[in-house]
ROKOLRO-282840 format. One record per atom (N, C-alpha, C, O): atom name; chain; x negated, y, z negated. Coordinates in Angstrom, 3 decimals, padded with zeros to 6 digits, always signed. Atoms other than C-alpha are relative to their C-alpha. Layout:
! ROKOLRO-282840
NODE   name   chain          u          v          w
NODE     CA       A          X          Y          Z
...
//
This chain:
! ROKOLRO-282840
NODE   name   chain          u          v          w
NODE      N       A   -000.401   -000.353   +000.337
NODE     CA       A   +087.207   -006.070   -005.929
NODE      C       A   -000.099   +001.458   -000.682
NODE      O       A   -001.240   +001.916   -000.633
NODE      N       A   +000.468   -001.517   -000.152
NODE     CA       A   +087.596   -002.270   -007.085
NODE      C       A   +000.244   +000.675   -001.341
NODE      O       A   +000.254   +001.865   -001.654
NODE      N       A   -000.323   -000.470   +001.854
NODE     CA       A   +088.389   -002.414   -011.087
NODE      C       A   -001.238   -000.143   -000.686
NODE      O       A   -002.070   -000.912   -000.205
NODE      N       A   +001.090   +000.338   +000.625
NODE     CA       A   +085.779   -002.206   -013.564
NODE      C       A   +000.831   -000.121   -001.683
NODE      O       A   +001.512   +000.810   -002.113
NODE      N       A   -000.610   +000.381   +001.246
NODE     CA       A   +087.037   -003.785   -017.140
NODE      C       A   -001.047   -000.028   -001.030
NODE      O       A   -002.228   -000.164   -000.710
NODE      N       A   +000.763   +000.099   +000.999
NODE     CA       A   +085.659   -003.771   -020.579
NODE      C       A   +000.900   -001.193   -000.772
NODE      O       A   +002.062   -001.580   -000.647
NODE      N       A   -000.234   +001.125   +001.073
NODE     CA       A   +085.714   -006.458   -023.252
NODE      C       A   +000.167   +000.270   -001.330
NODE      O       A   -000.848   +000.459   -001.999
NODE      N       A   -000.187   -000.432   +001.246
NODE     CA       A   +087.280   -005.693   -026.410
NODE      C       A   -000.164   -001.250   -000.999
NODE      O       A   +000.795   -001.983   -001.241
NODE      N       A   -000.187   +001.395   +000.904
NODE     CA       A   +086.088   -008.529   -028.853
NODE      C       A   +001.108   -000.005   -001.209
NODE      O       A   +001.858   -000.967   -001.373
NODE      N       A   -000.938   -000.357   +001.127
NODE     CA       A   +088.157   -007.361   -031.768
NODE      C       A   +001.847   -001.058   +000.489
NODE      O       A   +002.576   -001.803   -000.167
NODE      N       A   -001.350   +000.320   -000.823
NODE     CA       A   +091.381   -008.357   -029.420
NODE      C       A   +000.161   -001.298   +000.754
NODE      O       A   +001.186   -001.933   +000.998
NODE      N       A   +000.096   +001.246   -000.817
NODE     CA       A   +089.768   -011.221   -027.436
NODE      C       A   +000.627   +000.209   +001.482
NODE      O       A   +001.034   -000.679   +002.231
NODE      N       A   -000.351   -000.249   -001.263
NODE     CA       A   +090.719   -009.329   -024.452
NODE      C       A   -000.643   +000.763   +000.888
NODE      O       A   -001.641   +001.441   +000.645
NODE      N       A   +000.964   -001.397   -001.143
NODE     CA       A   +089.789   -007.288   -021.163
NODE      C       A   +001.077   +001.016   +000.084
NODE      O       A   +002.235   +000.804   -000.275
NODE      N       A   -000.761   -001.083   -000.259
NODE     CA       A   +091.181   -004.058   -020.321
NODE      C       A   -000.748   +000.637   +001.284
NODE      O       A   -001.950   +000.651   +001.549
NODE      N       A   +001.123   -001.002   -001.105
NODE     CA       A   +090.325   -001.937   -017.278
NODE      C       A   -000.098   +001.264   -000.991
NODE      O       A   +000.737   +001.709   -001.779
NODE      N       A   +000.510   -001.029   +000.167
NODE     CA       A   +088.230   +000.842   -018.084
NODE      C       A   -000.214   +001.444   +000.338
NODE      O       A   -000.320   +002.460   -000.348
NODE      N       A   +000.099   -001.302   -001.025
NODE     CA       A   +087.887   +003.321   -015.329
NODE      C       A   +000.900   +000.170   +000.898
NODE      O       A   +001.796   -000.630   +001.167
NODE      N       A   -000.510   +000.458   -001.303
NODE     CA       A   +089.028   +004.481   -012.434
NODE      C       A   -000.368   -000.902   +001.461
NODE      O       A   -001.405   -001.498   +001.171
NODE      N       A   +000.127   +000.886   -000.325
NODE     CA       A   +088.827   +002.410   -009.546
NODE      C       A   -001.231   +000.594   +000.859
NODE      O       A   -001.452   +001.758   +001.190
NODE      N       A   +001.588   -000.301   -000.853
NODE     CA       A   +085.257   +002.085   -007.574
NODE      C       A   +000.815   +000.902   +001.375
NODE      O       A   +002.030   +001.004   +001.542
NODE      N       A   -000.181   -000.639   -001.019
NODE     CA       A   +085.305   +004.124   -004.437
NODE      C       A   +000.229   -001.221   +001.243
NODE      O       A   +001.224   -001.301   +001.963
NODE      N       A   +000.086   +000.947   -001.090
NODE     CA       A   +084.118   +000.949   -002.068
NODE      C       A   +000.255   -001.201   -000.735
NODE      O       A   -000.537   -001.462   -001.641
NODE      N       A   -000.280   +001.213   +000.815
NODE     CA       A   +085.855   -002.449   -003.346
NODE      C       A   -001.163   -000.695   +000.222
NODE      O       A   -001.483   -000.624   +001.408
NODE      N       A   +001.044   +001.017   -000.096
NODE     CA       A   +082.879   -004.811   -003.705
NODE      C       A   +000.200   -001.401   -001.074
NODE      O       A   +000.879   -001.323   -002.098
NODE      N       A   +000.496   +001.228   +000.497
NODE     CA       A   +081.923   -008.615   -004.876
NODE      C       A   -001.468   -000.095   -000.107
NODE      O       A   -002.212   +000.522   +000.656
NODE      N       A   +001.453   +000.815   +000.026
NODE     CA       A   +078.531   -010.394   -006.074
NODE      C       A   -000.699   +001.558   +000.267
NODE      O       A   -001.547   +001.659   +001.154
NODE      N       A   +000.826   -000.692   +000.079
NODE     CA       A   +077.465   -006.749   -006.825
NODE      C       A   -000.734   +000.217   -001.200
NODE      O       A   -000.032   -000.034   -002.179
NODE      N       A   +000.369   -000.725   +001.154
NODE     CA       A   +075.080   -005.392   -009.502
NODE      C       A   +000.131   +001.429   -000.806
NODE      O       A   +000.186   +002.548   -000.296
NODE      N       A   -000.257   -001.302   +000.871
NODE     CA       A   +075.504   -003.013   -012.617
NODE      C       A   -001.303   -000.069   -001.140
NODE      O       A   -001.982   -001.059   -001.413
NODE      N       A   +000.666   -000.393   +000.706
NODE     CA       A   +073.425   -001.316   -015.023
NODE      C       A   +000.753   +000.814   -000.795
NODE      O       A   +001.958   +000.774   -000.543
NODE      N       A   -000.472   -000.616   +000.641
NODE     CA       A   +074.151   +001.178   -017.751
NODE      C       A   -001.476   +000.765   -000.158
NODE      O       A   -002.470   +000.128   -000.505
NODE      N       A   +001.022   -000.746   +000.203
NODE     CA       A   +071.608   +004.162   -017.815
NODE      C       A   +000.051   +001.355   -000.328
NODE      O       A   +000.389   +001.918   +000.712
NODE      N       A   -000.089   -001.052   +000.573
NODE     CA       A   +071.571   +007.537   -019.746
NODE      C       A   +001.558   +000.233   +000.273
NODE      O       A   +001.970   +001.165   +000.963
NODE      N       A   -001.636   -000.118   +000.366
NODE     CA       A   +075.512   +007.022   -020.402
NODE      C       A   +000.509   +000.370   +001.497
NODE      O       A   +001.262   +001.313   +001.740
NODE      N       A   -000.964   +000.290   -001.142
NODE     CA       A   +076.424   +006.159   -016.750
NODE      C       A   -000.393   -001.146   +000.461
NODE      O       A   -001.533   -001.580   +000.300
NODE      N       A   -000.365   +001.256   -000.512
NODE     CA       A   +077.383   +003.125   -015.114
NODE      C       A   -000.393   +000.191   +001.283
NODE      O       A   -000.064   +001.188   +001.926
NODE      N       A   +000.183   -000.173   -001.676
NODE     CA       A   +075.795   +002.181   -011.522
NODE      C       A   +000.576   -001.541   +000.242
NODE      O       A   +000.692   -002.540   -000.468
NODE      N       A   -000.341   +001.550   -000.447
NODE     CA       A   +077.013   -000.565   -009.435
NODE      C       A   -000.701   +000.173   +001.450
NODE      O       A   -000.494   +001.040   +002.299
NODE      N       A   +000.754   +000.364   -001.323
NODE     CA       A   +074.876   -001.593   -006.647
NODE      C       A   +000.196   -000.760   +000.815
NODE      O       A   +000.363   -001.912   +000.416
NODE      N       A   -000.455   +001.261   -000.805
NODE     CA       A   +075.603   -003.360   -003.508
NODE      C       A   +001.026   -000.718   -000.215
NODE      O       A   +002.052   -000.239   -000.698
NODE      N       A   -000.820   +000.863   -000.423
NODE     CA       A   +077.294   -006.524   -002.886
NODE      C       A   +000.696   -000.333   +001.153
NODE      O       A   +000.027   -000.121   +002.164
NODE      N       A   -000.568   +000.428   -000.623
NODE     CA       A   +079.701   -007.747   -000.901
NODE      C       A   +001.829   +000.794   +000.455
NODE      O       A   +002.755   +000.967   -000.337
NODE      N       A   -001.478   -000.636   -000.313
NODE     CA       A   +082.988   -006.050   +001.092
NODE      C       A   +000.257   -000.862   +001.252
NODE      O       A   -000.532   -000.838   +002.196
NODE      N       A   -000.695   +000.929   -001.274
NODE     CA       A   +084.896   -008.497   +003.618
NODE      C       A   -001.222   -000.426   +000.664
NODE      O       A   -001.481   -000.347   +001.865
NODE      N       A   +001.410   +001.046   -001.018
NODE     CA       A   +081.457   -010.491   +004.234
NODE      C       A   -000.982   +001.012   +000.383
NODE      O       A   -002.057   +000.569   +000.789
NODE      N       A   +001.027   -001.066   -000.229
NODE     CA       A   +079.594   -007.146   +004.801
NODE      C       A   -000.670   +000.544   -001.202
NODE      O       A   -000.064   +001.255   -002.004
NODE      N       A   +000.783   -000.456   +000.729
NODE     CA       A   +076.667   -006.532   +002.713
NODE      C       A   +000.077   +001.508   -000.438
NODE      O       A   +000.580   +002.222   +000.430
NODE      N       A   -000.135   -001.254   +000.750
NODE     CA       A   +076.636   -003.362   +000.800
NODE      C       A   -001.741   +000.707   -000.391
NODE      O       A   -002.749   +000.024   -000.575
NODE      N       A   +001.156   -000.738   +000.284
NODE     CA       A   +073.789   -001.083   +000.103
NODE      C       A   +000.072   +001.252   -000.992
NODE      O       A   -000.769   +001.678   -001.784
NODE      N       A   -000.105   -000.852   +000.864
NODE     CA       A   +075.822   +001.663   -001.308
NODE      C       A   -000.213   -000.310   -001.284
NODE      O       A   -000.438   -001.445   -001.706
NODE      N       A   +000.031   -000.007   +001.480
NODE     CA       A   +075.676   +002.796   -004.991
NODE      C       A   +001.001   +001.085   -000.605
NODE      O       A   +001.105   +002.226   -000.153
NODE      N       A   -000.746   -000.852   +000.354
NODE     CA       A   +078.047   +004.300   -006.881
NODE      C       A   -000.178   +000.092   -001.652
NODE      O       A   -000.401   -000.849   -002.413
NODE      N       A   +000.238   -000.301   +001.352
NODE     CA       A   +077.782   +006.008   -010.198
NODE      C       A   +001.015   +000.455   -000.960
NODE      O       A   +001.316   +001.629   -000.746
NODE      N       A   -000.721   -000.542   +001.109
NODE     CA       A   +080.089   +006.526   -013.160
NODE      C       A   -000.590   +000.464   -000.901
NODE      O       A   -001.510   -000.102   -001.491
NODE      N       A   +000.728   -000.825   +000.920
NODE     CA       A   +079.381   +009.349   -015.323
NODE      C       A   +001.179   -000.095   -001.088
NODE      O       A   +002.305   +000.044   -000.611
NODE      N       A   -000.869   -000.538   +001.020
NODE     CA       A   +081.336   +009.534   -019.089
NODE      C       A   +000.421   +001.243   +000.048
NODE      O       A   +001.633   +001.384   -000.120
NODE      N       A   -000.152   -001.111   -000.179
NODE     CA       A   +081.086   +013.129   -018.628
NODE      C       A   +001.403   +000.166   +000.739
NODE      O       A   +002.393   +000.467   +000.073
NODE      N       A   -000.557   -000.176   -000.631
NODE     CA       A   +083.125   +013.290   -015.988
NODE      C       A   +001.097   -000.804   +000.230
NODE      O       A   +002.097   -000.405   +000.826
NODE      N       A   -000.836   +001.277   -000.076
NODE     CA       A   +084.917   +010.060   -016.139
NODE      C       A   +000.385   -000.187   +001.466
NODE      O       A   +001.600   -000.225   +001.661
NODE      N       A   -000.170   -000.058   -001.473
NODE     CA       A   +084.757   +009.818   -012.228
NODE      C       A   -001.275   -000.771   +000.867
NODE      O       A   -002.429   -000.771   +000.438
NODE      N       A   +001.058   +000.813   -000.369
NODE     CA       A   +082.703   +007.783   -010.103
NODE      C       A   -000.469   +000.993   +001.430
NODE      O       A   +000.302   +001.795   +001.958
NODE      N       A   +000.385   -000.977   -000.716
NODE     CA       A   +080.400   +009.485   -007.483
NODE      C       A   -000.804   -000.781   +001.021
NODE      O       A   -001.114   -001.849   +000.494
NODE      N       A   +000.899   +000.603   -001.444
NODE     CA       A   +078.382   +008.153   -004.190
NODE      C       A   -001.906   +000.474   -000.746
NODE      O       A   -002.237   +001.114   -001.744
NODE      N       A   +001.456   +000.000   +000.679
NODE     CA       A   +074.465   +008.152   -004.875
NODE      C       A   -001.041   -000.407   +001.685
NODE      O       A   -000.534   -000.397   +002.806
NODE      N       A   +000.879   +000.477   -000.688
NODE     CA       A   +071.432   +007.030   -002.730
NODE      C       A   +000.742   -001.618   +000.510
NODE      O       A   +001.771   -002.223   +000.210
NODE      N       A   -000.601   +001.532   -000.723
NODE     CA       A   +071.750   +003.662   -000.692
NODE      C       A   -001.277   -000.659   +000.030
NODE      O       A   -002.246   +000.012   +000.388
NODE      N       A   +001.002   +000.996   +000.361
NODE     CA       A   +069.300   +000.708   -001.365
NODE      C       A   -000.958   +000.007   +001.209
NODE      O       A   -000.320   +000.309   +002.217
NODE      N       A   +000.523   -000.014   -001.333
NODE     CA       A   +066.586   +000.517   +001.423
NODE      C       A   +000.537   -001.501   +000.645
NODE      O       A   +000.241   -001.612   +001.835
NODE      N       A   -000.177   +001.133   -000.619
NODE     CA       A   +067.972   -003.182   +002.160
NODE      C       A   +001.763   -000.233   -000.698
NODE      O       A   +002.214   +000.140   -001.781
NODE      N       A   -001.553   +000.487   +000.974
NODE     CA       A   +071.702   -004.371   +001.192
NODE      C       A   -000.329   -000.757   -001.392
NODE      O       A   -001.545   -000.928   -001.482
NODE      N       A   +000.425   +000.802   +000.921
NODE     CA       A   +071.478   -006.306   -001.948
NODE      C       A   +001.450   -000.028   -000.932
NODE      O       A   +002.145   +000.792   -001.532
NODE      N       A   -000.972   +000.351   +000.897
NODE     CA       A   +073.903   -008.711   -003.404
NODE      C       A   -000.483   -001.285   -001.037
NODE      O       A   -001.525   -001.922   -000.881
NODE      N       A   +000.072   +001.106   +000.892
NODE     CA       A   +074.160   -011.289   -006.220
NODE      C       A   -001.283   +000.096   -000.563
NODE      O       A   -001.935   -000.946   -000.621
NODE      N       A   +001.351   -000.253   +000.227
NODE     CA       A   +070.886   -009.588   -007.564
NODE      C       A   +000.425   +000.379   -001.792
NODE      O       A   +001.506   +000.338   -002.379
NODE      N       A   -000.531   -000.486   +001.110
NODE     CA       A   +070.135   -008.278   -011.042
NODE      C       A   -000.748   +001.264   -000.019
NODE      O       A   -001.628   +001.503   +000.809
NODE      N       A   +000.793   -001.187   +000.073
NODE     CA       A   +068.868   -005.169   -011.891
NODE      C       A   +000.043   +000.608   -001.579
NODE      O       A   +001.001   +000.629   -002.352
NODE      N       A   +000.847   -000.306   +001.309
NODE     CA       A   +066.740   -003.789   -014.972
NODE      C       A   -000.023   +001.389   -000.356
NODE      O       A   -000.977   +001.951   +000.183
NODE      N       A   +000.223   -001.686   +000.131
NODE     CA       A   +067.116   -000.041   -016.090
NODE      C       A   -001.513   -000.201   -001.403
NODE      O       A   -001.536   -000.758   -002.501
NODE      N       A   +000.794   -000.502   +001.134
NODE     CA       A   +063.893   +000.932   -017.931
NODE      C       A   -000.379   +001.649   +000.459
NODE      O       A   -001.047   +002.360   -000.290
//
């Protein structure tokens, strides 16, 4: 999956929020920090990923960043 969706409670529906991710992935983990969305790891066609994509509210665009030391999937991430 390469789309990101947001839930609108007032309308009880989901809608696509952002441009598509650069790499389609499932079982990724994500968090929000400093007005940015981080999507970390996951799998793509059975391949475990260590890539990180960051969406910036300022640019409304995804960028790639550092990679994790090891591939990560179905994990939990906690920003602090």
